C-alpha positions, 0 to 999 in steps of 0.5 A, a space after each residue: 444166360 443169353 444176356 451174359 453171352 452177348 455181353 461178351 460177344 457183342 452179338 458177333 454171330 460166330 463167337 456167340 455160336 462158339 460160346 453157346 457151344 462151349 456152354 453146351 459141351 462143358 462138363 461143369 454145371 452152372 451154379 445157381 446165382 453164379 452164372 455170370 462168374 461161371 460164364 467168365 471162367 468159361 470164356 478165359 479158359 476156353 477162348 482167351 487163355 492160349 487163344 492162339 492154340 485153341 482158336 479152332 476153327 480159326 477166327 481170332 487168328 484171322 483177325 490178327 492176320 488181317 491186320 498184321 499182314 496188311 501193307 497198312 499195318 502200322 496205321 491200322 494199329 495206331 488207328 485201333 489204339 486210339 479206338 481202344 483208348 477211346 480217343 476221338 478219331 475222324 470217322 468220315 475221312 480216315 482212309 484206314 478205317 474201312 480196313 480196320 472195320 472189315 477186320 471185324 475188330 471195330 464197330 460203329 456205335 452211337 456215332 463213334 468207333 468202338 472195339 466190337 466186344 469184350 473178348 476182342 477187347 481182352 485178346 487185342 489189348 494194349 500188350 498185344 498192340 505193343 508186341 504188334 507195333 514193335 
């Protein structure tokens, strides 16, 4: 099960701990041979759906606020869009990459920038980007 948890959290410590706690506290038994689907449902129900209302303690809102309240907001969101769409970006001399990296939303993997995990990628998706850019 830990492998599936890490596939959702990308090893991000807070999310990994939160998801393990949600699993422990769940009243739904984990059906045999359906662990992956059970976990996907748990993530969808307890983390992703209405995430702004159930983000306790705040984690996802902190990432969002860091991006949306930055004076570099348009640049950060444009850069994030490129990373989300897996477009090549200049890593070495990009003045906005350190700020985006510090948000925790992205990580450097195999010499390129990537969204840190599936949960972030699901929440901070194209729809979120379009709303945030407008």
